[in-house]
N, C-alpha and C positions, 0 to 999 in steps of 0.2 A: 758555597756547601754544595757540602756529598750527600750524594746521594744513596738512602738508604733503598735497601737490595731486598723487597720483598720476600718472603721465605712460602716458596714454590710450594703452592694444597691441589690435591687433582679436583677437580668439579663430579657428579655423578647429570646424566641425565636421564630417560626413559621412554625411549616412544612408542608413540602409540596400541603399538598390538604387539608390546615383548611386553614378558614381567620383571624382565634382569636390567638394570643399571645397568648403562653404559661409563666409562669413563675417561674421562678429557682429559687431558694432561698435556706437556711438551718433552719435545727431548731431548736429548745431549746436541742438537745443533738447531731448539728451537720453535722445532717445525709442533706446530698440530695435530695430537695421536688420540682417538680415541677406538676403544675397547671395552669385548663385557664385560664385566665381572662375573658370568650365572650366575648371581648374586640376585638374591629377592628380597632378604635383609635388607636395608638401608646405611649402617652402623660395619655390616661386614664386607659393604659394598665400597665404604668407604677407606677399608680398612686394605683391600686389594688393588684401591685405589689409588688411594696412597704407594703402599709396595710396588707397580708397572710403575711409576713417574717415580720413583727413586733408579731400578733398575731404568727403565730410558736416558735416565740425563745418567746416569754410568756412576751413580754412588752407593752400588752395591754391591761387593764381589762378591762370585762363588760361596764359599761357606756361608755368607749370613739373608744370602737369593733361602738357600736352600737352609735356612735357618727358619726365614721368613713364611717360607708355604710350610713347612712341616706345623706349624703356630696357626698357623690359619686354618687349616685341612684342621690339625686337633679342636681347633673350637666350634667348626664347623661341625663334624663326624661323631666324637667324641675319642677320638685316637691318633693314635703318632700315622705316618707317614712310614711304612715297611719296607724298611731297608737291605741290607745282604753284602755283605764280601764275595769278592769276584769266589773261593773258593764255596763260598755256601750258595750261590747262583747259577753259578755253575756245574752239582751237585748235583741241586738239583734237577737243574737241567736237565742230566743225562738218565736222574729219573723218571722224568716223563714220560723220554722220547726211549727207554726199557719196555713201553706201556706202549708207547704207539706205533713202534717200533720193530721191523724185523729183528733177529736174531743174530745171524751179520751186519747187518747195516749199524743195531744197539753197537756192538763188538770195532766197524771204524771212530765212533765216534768218541766214544769210551780212547780210543786206539791213542784221536784226533786232541782232544782233549787232555790225557794222562802229557803228550809228549807237546804239547807246548800251555806245563803245567810252572817249569820256571822262567817262559815270560812275568805268568800272571805272579807266579811270586814277589814280585818286584813292588813299591809300596802302590797301592793305588787306592782310591778314596771309594769306599759304598757308595752300591749300585743300586736305583732302586730296582725294590720287587719285580717281574709284572705278576 
């Protein structure tokens, strides 16, 4: 008789002195893991726990992980995670450095960033804005 493999599903636990739910799941080596979801709502904590388990079991690629995190963030905060291209991020970083640095330092930062632009121009994925 073939043994049916049960679909893994992360479970939740709660420590007595913590307001947050704890995700309990197994990783790709079948080791038990416990991680805080940093969620007070049980339904949202279960979604986070399921995503943590999929990541730990290596069932999600980087693009799907970003989409899942963005989806959960959107549900919790009501807005999408901020993202920027390398060029946009570099321009924002330079603008901030212009405000907080001396003119000579800013010129060095600007020169350095423009000399590395051909490297940045290669196909790079968007990075999260900080």
